[in-house]
Backbone as CSV, one residue per row, in Angstrom:
resi,resn,N_x,N_y,N_z,CA_x,CA_y,CA_z,C_x,C_y,C_z
1,MET,11.800,20.504,24.868,11.238,21.287,25.940,12.300,22.183,26.514
2,GLN,11.969,23.419,26.786,12.918,24.390,27.294,12.963,24.364,28.782
3,ASP,14.115,24.737,29.316,14.249,24.829,30.768,13.707,26.165,31.222
4,GLY,12.961,26.158,32.316,12.436,27.378,32.883,13.418,27.891,33.943
5,PRO,12.926,28.744,34.820,13.770,29.275,35.906,14.228,28.137,36.800
6,ALA,15.380,28.267,37.358,15.985,27.307,38.284,16.286,25.992,37.615
7,GLY,16.397,25.947,36.279,16.808,24.770,35.550,15.763,23.653,35.453
8,LYS,14.535,23.948,35.887,13.455,22.935,35.815,12.771,23.086,34.456
9,PRO,12.362,21.935,33.878,11.659,22.029,32.579,10.283,22.655,32.728
10,ASP,9.887,23.436,31.737,8.554,24.023,31.737,7.517,22.921,31.683
11,LYS,6.305,23.230,32.167,5.205,22.253,32.113,4.691,22.164,30.688
12,LEU,4.305,20.997,30.308,3.733,20.734,29.001,2.265,21.125,29.026
13,VAL,1.850,21.983,28.108,0.461,22.438,28.057,-0.183,21.715,26.876
14,LEU,-1.244,20.961,27.203,-1.991,20.254,26.151,-3.194,21.052,25.781
15,ARG,-3.406,21.299,24.465,-4.559,21.991,23.992,-5.354,21.087,23.061
16,PRO,-6.641,21.247,22.993,-7.429,20.457,22.045,-6.940,20.706,20.615
17,ARG,-7.082,19.700,19.787,-6.584,19.767,18.413,-7.125,20.982,17.679
18,HIS,-8.434,21.257,17.800,-9.003,22.393,17.048,-8.445,23.714,17.503
19,ALA,-8.088,23.841,18.783,-7.504,25.066,19.275,-6.065,25.221,18.802
20,ALA,-5.346,24.107,18.724,-3.961,24.155,18.282,-3.862,24.487,16.795
21,GLN,-4.880,24.120,16.027,-4.847,24.397,14.587,-5.423,25.780,14.291
22,GLY,-5.996,26.423,15.253,-6.513,27.746,15.043,-7.877,27.756,14.352
23,GLY,-8.498,26.619,14.157,-9.782,26.532,13.515,-10.920,26.351,14.487
24,SER,-12.090,26.283,13.955,-13.253,26.068,14.813,-13.427,24.552,14.996
25,ARG,-14.297,24.220,15.882,-14.558,22.821,16.196,-15.218,22.127,14.984
26,ARG,-14.689,20.961,14.585,-15.235,20.245,13.450,-16.526,19.528,13.861
27,ARG,-17.372,19.347,12.865,-18.599,18.608,13.107,-18.307,17.131,13.324
28,SER,-19.063,16.500,14.194,-18.864,15.074,14.440,-19.364,14.279,13.244
29,HIS,-18.694,13.198,12.931,-19.075,12.340,11.799,-19.911,11.175,12.265
30,ARG,-20.572,11.323,13.381,-21.404,10.241,13.878,-22.719,10.239,13.094
31,SER,-23.224,9.050,12.911,-24.455,8.868,12.124,-25.259,7.739,12.730
32,GLY,-26.549,7.791,12.555,-27.409,6.721,13.020,-27.140,5.418,12.291
33,TRP,-26.569,5.526,11.090,-26.296,4.323,10.318,-25.237,3.437,10.987
34,HIS,-24.438,4.014,11.841,-23.381,3.260,12.497,-23.929,2.182,13.424
35,TRP,-25.174,2.323,13.859,-25.802,1.274,14.681,-25.910,-0.052,13.927
36,LEU,-25.966,0.012,12.597,-26.034,-1.226,11.841,-24.763,-2.062,11.982
37,LEU,-23.673,-1.444,12.387,-22.409,-2.193,12.557,-22.498,-3.193,13.715
38,LEU,-23.500,-3.064,14.567,-23.707,-4.068,15.641,-24.238,-5.387,15.091
39,LEU,-24.854,-5.332,13.930,-25.434,-6.562,13.354,-24.412,-7.650,13.097
40,PRO,-23.268,-7.391,12.414,-22.312,-8.460,12.192,-21.593,-8.877,13.469
41,ILE,-21.728,-8.122,14.569,-21.136,-8.521,15.809,-22.101,-9.398,16.605
42,ALA,-23.368,-9.022,16.607,-24.360,-9.703,17.422,-24.838,-11.029,16.839
43,VAL,-24.991,-11.078,15.514,-25.533,-12.320,14.891,-24.618,-13.528,15.120
44,PRO,-23.309,-13.424,14.937,-22.447,-14.602,15.195,-22.420,-15.023,16.648
45,LEU,-22.808,-14.170,17.560,-22.849,-14.532,18.952,-24.046,-15.386,19.309
46,ALA,-25.045,-15.439,18.409,-26.212,-16.259,18.634,-25.977,-17.662,18.116
47,THR,-25.058,-18.385,18.747,-24.665,-19.705,18.243,-25.736,-20.757,18.180
48,PRO,-26.784,-20.706,19.030,-27.837,-21.732,18.851,-28.521,-21.687,17.473
49,LEU,-28.420,-20.555,16.794,-29.039,-20.439,15.469,-28.294,-21.256,14.427
50,PHE,-27.003,-21.482,14.596,-26.242,-22.152,13.517,-25.385,-23.279,14.053
51,ASN,-25.633,-23.772,15.248,-24.833,-24.851,15.819,-25.415,-26.193,15.413
52,ARG,-25.206,-26.525,14.161,-25.690,-27.806,13.621,-24.834,-28.223,12.392
53,ILE,-24.988,-29.434,11.964,-24.185,-29.967,10.862,-24.933,-29.866,9.547
54,GLU,-26.208,-30.172,9.569,-27.016,-30.175,8.324,-27.695,-28.834,8.148
55,PRO,-27.916,-28.339,7.005,-27.602,-28.858,5.682,-26.140,-28.601,5.297
56,ARG,-25.606,-29.472,4.499,-24.219,-29.325,4.020,-24.202,-28.579,2.689
57,LEU,-23.120,-27.853,2.449,-22.945,-27.149,1.208,-21.568,-27.523,0.667
58,PHE,-21.513,-28.205,-0.430,-20.267,-28.696,-1.031,-19.485,-29.548,-0.019
59,GLY,-20.184,-30.283,0.812,-19.548,-31.173,1.809,-19.178,-30.480,3.117
60,PHE,-19.323,-29.158,3.193,-19.016,-28.457,4.423,-20.247,-28.382,5.323
61,PRO,-20.070,-28.669,6.606,-21.220,-28.580,7.538,-21.753,-27.130,7.602
62,PHE,-23.002,-27.022,7.979,-23.689,-25.720,8.055,-22.879,-24.716,8.888
63,PHE,-22.348,-25.175,10.019,-21.650,-24.273,10.912,-20.527,-23.518,10.189
64,TYR,-19.763,-24.217,9.362,-18.612,-23.602,8.684,-19.027,-22.641,7.606
65,TRP,-19.971,-23.073,6.734,-20.330,-22.121,5.666,-21.184,-20.990,6.165
66,CYS,-21.862,-21.167,7.298,-22.593,-20.065,7.921,-21.597,-19.007,8.469
67,GLN,-20.499,-19.490,9.030,-19.468,-18.535,9.514,-18.920,-17.723,8.361
68,LEU,-18.692,-18.382,7.230,-18.218,-17.662,6.051,-19.282,-16.655,5.601
69,GLY,-20.521,-17.012,5.725,-21.596,-16.076,5.416,-21.589,-14.856,6.338
70,PHE,-21.219,-15.055,7.584,-21.131,-13.920,8.515,-20.023,-12.937,8.097
71,VAL,-18.965,-13.470,7.522,-17.887,-12.614,7.007,-18.415,-11.736,5.883
72,VAL,-19.156,-12.374,4.949,-19.729,-11.662,3.840,-20.749,-10.650,4.337
73,LEU,-21.543,-11.014,5.343,-22.492,-10.097,5.936,-21.782,-8.880,6.544
74,GLY,-20.731,-9.124,7.253,-19.943,-8.031,7.843,-19.369,-7.083,6.816
75,MET,-18.867,-7.651,5.739,-18.333,-6.808,4.621,-19.430,-5.969,4.007
76,GLY,-20.578,-6.594,3.773,-21.684,-5.859,3.148,-22.237,-4.767,4.035
77,VAL,-22.405,-5.059,5.324,-22.900,-4.038,6.241,-21.910,-2.883,6.371
78,THR,-20.634,-3.203,6.466,-19.624,-2.157,6.584,-19.606,-1.279,5.354
79,ALA,-19.659,-1.864,4.170,-19.684,-1.063,2.945,-20.934,-0.194,2.846
80,THR,-22.067,-0.790,3.240,-23.326,-0.026,3.204,-23.304,1.156,4.181
81,VAL,-22.850,0.902,5.391,-22.787,1.991,6.387,-21.822,3.076,5.913
82,ARG,-20.729,2.711,5.353,-19.766,3.717,4.864,-20.365,4.567,3.793
83,ARG,-21.077,3.931,2.884,-21.707,4.662,1.769,-22.852,5.593,2.282
84,LEU,-23.693,5.067,3.135,-24.828,5.837,3.644,-24.381,6.967,4.587
85,ALA,-23.412,6.708,5.435,-22.906,7.727,6.329,-22.124,8.781,5.560
86,GLY,-21.503,8.393,4.475,-20.785,9.370,3.638,-21.722,10.347,2.939
87,ARG,-22.921,9.896,2.605,-23.914,10.798,2.000,-24.374,11.857,2.975
88,GLU,-24.461,11.496,4.261,-24.896,12.467,5.259,-23.870,13.553,5.485
89,ARG,-22.612,13.228,5.284,-21.512,14.200,5.520,-21.541,15.326,4.489
90,ARG,-21.965,15.018,3.290,-21.910,16.000,2.199,-22.969,17.086,2.358
């Protein structure tokens, strides 16, 4: 930063990114498909749905393998939203 008159530093001027790059405003990459990302967040919060021991899978109580299923659900929803939202951008 350069010193202005009387030895005081000049004020820092902040400009929006698009103005600093000299380009026009970019289109937003928001999509309605992004609402699906709430699904892997909301479902695990509904603990009464999976707060039990039976049925067991390979000796693991339902609660544990259901949690692992939520991880797989989250991965699948994220990949699907990325693919579908990417189609809208083109």
